[in-house]
C-alpha positions in Angstrom: 17.1 36.4 53.9 19.2 33.8 55.5 18.0 30.6 57.2 20.4 29.3 59.9 20.1 25.9 61.6 22.5 26.5 64.4 22.2 25.8 68.0 25.4 27.0 69.3 25.2 30.5 71.0 28.7 31.6 69.8 27.9 30.9 66.3 24.3 32.3 66.5 25.8 35.6 67.8 28.4 35.7 65.2 25.8 35.1 62.4 23.6 37.8 64.0 26.4 40.3 63.8 27.6 39.6 60.4 23.9 39.8 59.1 23.3 43.0 60.9 26.5 44.4 59.5 25.4 43.6 56.2 21.7 44.6 56.7 20.5 41.1 56.1 17.6 39.3 57.8 18.3 35.9 59.5 15.9 33.4 60.8 17.0 30.7 63.0 15.4 27.4 63.0 15.2 25.0 66.1 14.3 21.8 64.9 14.8 19.9 61.7 11.0 20.2 60.9 11.5 24.0 61.4 14.2 24.1 58.8 11.9 22.6 56.1 8.9 24.6 57.1 11.2 28.0 57.1 12.8 27.0 53.8 9.3 26.4 52.2 7.9 29.9 53.5 10.8 32.0 53.1 12.7 30.7 50.2 16.0 32.0 51.9 19.1 33.1 49.5 21.3 31.3 51.9 21.2 28.4 54.5 23.8 27.9 57.2 24.0 24.6 59.0 26.1 23.6 62.0 27.3 20.1 60.8 28.1 19.3 64.5 24.6 20.0 65.9 23.0 16.6 67.2 19.6 18.1 67.8 19.1 19.7 64.3 20.3 16.5 62.5 22.0 18.5 59.8 22.6 15.8 57.2 19.1 14.3 57.2 17.6 17.8 57.2 19.9 18.7 54.1 18.6 15.4 52.5 15.2 16.4 53.3 15.7 19.8 51.6 17.2 18.4 48.6 14.1 15.7 48.3 11.6 18.5 48.7 9.9 18.9 45.3 8.7 22.4 46.4 12.2 23.7 46.7 13.4 22.4 43.3 13.5 25.7 41.5 15.7 27.1 44.2 18.2 24.2 44.0 18.5 24.5 40.2 19.3 28.1 40.6 21.9 27.3 43.3 23.6 24.6 41.4 24.3 27.0 38.6 25.8 29.4 40.8 28.0 27.0 43.0 30.2 24.9 41.1 33.3 23.0 42.5 36.4 24.7 42.2 38.0 22.2 39.7 35.0 23.1 37.3 35.9 26.8 37.2 38.1 28.1 34.6 41.4 28.7 35.9 43.4 32.1 35.2 46.8 31.9 33.9 49.4 33.3 36.3 50.5 36.9 35.6 54.1 35.6 34.6 52.7 33.2 32.1 50.9 35.9 30.0 
């Protein structure tokens, strides 16, 4: 399940097409309150935000998701999976082996 906070028609159609190709369900939230409600209810594996959207207020909505105690278990799982590139072990180039 993917939760998308996107109000741009082009992005919406691209996300729908990619999700359909992969056989994944997508739910589109239309307001900051809807994002929080859908995240609590659906527990999506992925959330997509249009950071340029003025109507959806993505930065404050993301802060609200982070502050929500009911979503804490999902955040801890994601933080283990999503590390910054600098924290990943680097493979040695083939010519150095």
